[in-house]
C-alpha positions in Angstrom: 1.6 12.7 13.5 0.5 14.9 15.8 -1.7 14.5 18.6 -4.8 15.8 18.4 -4.3 18.0 21.8 -1.1 19.6 19.9 -3.1 20.2 16.2 -5.9 22.0 18.9 -3.4 24.4 20.2 -1.9 25.0 17.3 -5.6 26.0 16.1 -6.0 28.5 18.8 -3.2 30.6 18.0 -3.0 30.7 14.4 -6.6 30.8 13.2 -8.0 34.1 12.1 -11.8 33.4 13.2 -13.6 30.5 16.2 -14.4 28.8 13.1 -11.2 28.8 11.0 -9.6 25.1 10.7 -8.4 25.7 7.0 -6.8 29.3 6.3 -3.5 28.8 4.8 -1.9 30.5 7.8 -3.1 27.3 9.9 -2.5 25.0 7.5 0.9 25.7 7.5 1.4 26.0 10.8 0.5 22.8 11.3 2.8 21.7 8.6 5.6 23.2 9.8 5.1 21.5 13.1 4.4 18.0 11.2 7.9 18.9 9.8 9.8 19.9 12.6 8.6 16.1 14.6 9.6 14.5 11.1 13.2 16.0 11.3 14.0 14.9 15.0 12.7 11.6 14.0 15.6 11.7 11.0 18.1 12.3 13.9 17.7 8.5 15.1 16.7 6.3 12.3 18.8 7.9 9.4 17.4 5.5 7.2 13.5 5.7 7.4 13.1 6.3 3.8 9.5 5.9 3.3 8.8 8.6 6.3 11.2 11.0 4.2 9.0 10.8 1.0 6.0 11.7 3.5 8.3 15.0 4.6 9.4 16.1 1.2 5.6 16.0 0.3 4.8 17.9 3.7 7.9 20.2 2.7 7.2 20.7 -0.6 2.8 21.8 0.3 3.9 24.0 2.7 6.3 25.8 0.0 3.4 26.0 -2.3 0.8 27.4 0.5 3.3 30.0 1.5 4.1 31.1 -2.8 0.2 31.2 -2.9 0.1 33.4 0.4 3.0 35.8 -0.5 1.2 36.5 -3.9 -2.3 37.5 -2.4 -1.5 38.4 0.8 2.2 39.7 1.5 1.0 41.7 4.8 0.0 37.9 6.2 2.6 36.4 4.9 5.3 38.2 6.3 3.4 38.1 9.5 3.0 34.0 9.4 6.9 33.3 8.4 8.0 36.0 11.3 5.5 34.1 13.8 7.2 30.5 13.0 10.8 31.4 12.4 10.9 31.0 8.6 13.2 32.2 6.3 11.3 34.2 2.9 13.4 31.4 0.2 10.3 31.7 -2.3 
């Protein structure tokens, strides 16, 4: 899980407006940070299957959000992939 300070940093970096906390870009950035943190966790805890289920859910949720963004706003989709360093696999 991300700390409140880490979430605030991500919010400031990816929000579209001052009060924006729920745009697709913010949600994808938060999920990506969680996924990276969990991936590091699994390097030392290979048998943590309960957390692996959570990781799978987060990856699936991020994929769905990116699919939505690609169909509705292609330019924003490409921009968020570039900023986060993700591949276009959808």
